N, C-alpha and C positions, 0 to 999 in steps of 0.2 A: 956913730951909725946905727939906726935904730932898724929891728927887723920889720916892723909893720904890723906884727902880730896883735897888738893892742888898740889899732886904730878901729873906732866903732863909729863915728860921725863922719866919715869921709865923703864930702860931695861927689856924686857920680860923675860930674862934668870934668872930674879930675883924673879918671880912669883914662890910661893911655894905651893899654895892651892887656891880654887876657880874655877870659871869659867870666861873666857873672853868673853864679849858680842859679838855676830856674826857681829854686825855693824863694831866692832873694827878689825876683820879680814880681810874684803875686801868690795869691792864697790859692789853695786847691792844689790838684796833682797835675803837674806837667808830664805830658805822655803825647806819643805818637796820633792818638785820637783826640785831643784837646787843643785849645788854642788860647792865648792870653787875651782876653777882652780889654776894653778901654778901662774899666773899672778895676784893673788888676787883679782879676780873678781869673783862673783857668776853668774853661767849660767846653763841652763836647759842642759841635757845631749841630746846628739843626739839620735834620736828616735831609739828604739833597732829594729833589723831586726827580723821578724819572719820567714825567708826564704821561703816565699811564694810568688808566686805560686810554688808549689811543688807537687810531685806525687811519688807514690810508685806502681808498677805493678808487677804482679808475676802469674805464673802457675806453679804447680808441675806436670801436666800433660804432654803428649808428643806433640809435633808439628811435623808433618811430612815434610821432605825435599828431594824431589826427586833428583836423580843423575843430575848433571849439570844445577841446576836450583837455583834461590833465592826464598825465600819465606818470605813475612811479619809475624813476630812474634808477635801473638795477645794474649795479656795477660789481666788477670782480675785485675781490679782496686781494690787496696787495700786500698790506702790512697789519696785523691785528693780534698782537701778542696775548692778548686776554679773551680771545674769541667773543668779542662783544658784538661784532657785525654778522648779520645774516644776508649772504648774498641774494637768497630765494625771496626775501622781501624787501631787501635794500635798507633794513633797519639797523641802526647802531644803538644798542641798549647797554650802557656802562652799569656795572654792578658797585661802582663806588661815587657816593654822593660827592657833589661838589661844582665848581665851575669850570665849563668847558669852552674851548675856542674850536670854532669850525669855519672852515673855509671851502667854498665850492666853486666849480667853474665849468663852464661848458661853451661849446660853440653852436649855435643854432644855423642849420643849413635849409633854407627853402628852395626847393627845385623849380618853382614857377618861373617861367622865362618871361621877359618883358617887363613892363611896369607893374610893381607889386606894393602892397601895403599890408604889412603884417605887425602883429605884436606877440611876442613870446616872453615867458617868464621862467625863469629858474629859481624855485622856490626851496628856502630850508624848512622844514616841518618838524615840529615837536608834538609828538602825541597826536598827530593828525591835524593840527592846526598850522598854519604859515607863521613864521617868526620873522623872516627876512626874506627878501625877493631882489632879483636883478631882472629888470625889464629891458627888453630889446624892441625896438621899435624901427622897422625897416621901410622906408619909402623912398624906393630908388627903381631903376630900370637896369642897373648896373650890378649893384650890390646885393647879393643873395645870401649871404652869411655874415655872422658877426659873433664875437665871442664875449661872454659877460662872466662876472664872477661876483660874489658877495661873501663878507666875514661877518661873524656874530660871536657874543660871548652870552652864554645861558647857563642857568642854574638846573641841575638834574638831580633827581631825587636817590640815584643809585639802585633802584630796584624796576621800577615800570616805565620810566621815562624813555623815550627813544627818539632819535632823530631819523629822517631819510629826506631825499632829494625828489622834487616833483618838477616836472616840467609843463607847462600849458602853452597852447597854440590858438592864434585867432588870426584868420586870413580874411583880410577886408577886400581883397581882390576876388578870390574865388574860394572853393572848398579845398584847396591842395592842402595836403599834410606837410609836415617839415621833419627834420631827423636832427636830434642832438648828437654830437660828435665830439670826441675828445674830453668827455666828462670826467671829473674827478671831485672827490669829496675827502678833506683830511679833518680830523677830528683829535682833540687830545686834551687831557685833565689840566688846568692851569692852577687851581688851588681847591683841595680836597676839605670838605667839611669836617 
């Protein structure tokens, strides 16, 4: 019987029990902070993104929007670990350059009774210019509110670029105002530059 000490060309498929030392599996240093890549090299994983800067701002209250005007939708800060959202201006100004995902939603409520024809827009603005919008067109005698949402990805420079939400209202029936209610905005970094 042989002790097996001098086996040097044993096929790994013949192993039936025991543990193979990590040094035999690949090059580099095996540790709790590395993993074995497909090229048989130990490496540290890429840093996991925590998706910040990020922000969630919301209001359940009403924001009035007069006929034939646009209004900045000022929301209450709910989550903002990097203090990038200013509730007094409604602006989210991240200090990390990269690609951001933004999602916005609101319910447009028109208090006009009877038959109405209105067009309302929820707009995501970047540096004062609209980058995406959700349009609501209500032509009804019963329905006087509708929820809209929009999503977008956009690059930010990490210094002066900002997002904010804007609502606009045009009433073809009369000059009655409308209200934005249950309005929210979520923004997070998906890829840093």
